N, C-alpha and C positions, 0 to 999 in steps of 0.2 A: 576581392574574392567573389566569384559568381554566387548567385542566391542559392543554388542548389547544394553548393558545398556548404554554405553557411546553414542551411536548413538541416542537412543530414548530420552535419557535426553536432549541431545542438540536439537533435533527436537522439543521437548516439549517447551524448552525455545523459540525457534523462533515462534511456535505457540502462545505462551503467549504474545509475542511482537505484534503479528499480529491479536490478538484477540479483538481489539478496531477498530470499524468501521471508526473512523477518521484517524487512521494510515493507514488503507487500501486506504482509499480516497487519502491520501497524496502520498503513493505509486503509485497508479493508475495515479495521476497527473504528477508524475516523469517519467512515462512510456516513454514519448516522448522525454524526455532529461532534461538538467538542468533547475531550475527554481529559481528565487529569492525568498526570504521569502515572501515578499509582494505579490508576485504572487500567491504563495501557499495559503496565507491567503485569497485573493479574490476568488480563485477557490473552496476552501472548506468552506468558509463562516464562519470562526472562528475567535475569538479574537486574537490578536497578542500573548498574553501571553499563551493561550491554544495551539496555534500553536506550539510556542517554547518549550513548554513541551513535546509535541509529537515528535517533531524533536529531542529533546535531547534523548528520550527513544531509538528511531530509530538509532540515531548516537552511543549511547553507547552500543548497540547490533551489530554494525557494518553492519546495513542493509543499511545505507546511508552515504554519506560523504559530507563534505561542501568544498567550494573553496571560498577564500575571493578575491575580486577585489576592492580595494579603500574601500568604506563604504558598498559595496554590499557583501551580502553572498549568494552563490548559492549552491544549494543541488542537488545531483544526487544519483541514485541507484548504489550501489556497484556491484550488480549482476542483470543486466536487466532481465535476465531469470526469476527472482522473479515475476515480472509483469504478465508474460505469466502463471506462476504457479497459481497466484491468479485467472486470468481469467478462466483458466481450473478448478479451485475450484468451480466455479459456477455451474459446471455441477452436482456437488454433493449437492447442496442445495435443500432440498425437502420441499417445503412450507406446511403450515397446510391446510387441506382441504378447509376451509372456505375462505382462501385468495389465493387459489391456482392460479387461472387465473391472479389475479393482480400481485403477486409475480413473476410468470413465466414470465409475459409480462415485468416486470421492469428487471428481470434478463437477459432476452434477449436482451433488449434495452441497458443495461449496458455493456454487452458482446460484442455487435455490435460496441458500441462506442470506448471501450477500444481496440478492435482489429483494428478499422478504424484508431486510432492514430498511429498504426505501420506503416500503409501504407503511410503516410504523409512523 
């Protein structure tokens, strides 16, 4: 199989994993380091079963890894650069005209928050 086909197929798989807004939220929460499952649940505001399903997808595609310490399970990004890539991806979001100002403002605020987390 030619290398470009392999590369594009693998990138499409990653984009498929990232195509869920809750998974992106989870990855952005993990931007600043490891979090316990309960912390992730609190931050993204989802039920435990839903968070577990999203974490399983991210783990299966080797986007995140887990570390166990007693009864606690901690998750972290395998490649923290992915969080930067996601923040940069906001530059390519083009809102619909009727929601333009509101969406641009939300995108700007999210990007500022995500980038501020890096500085801490």
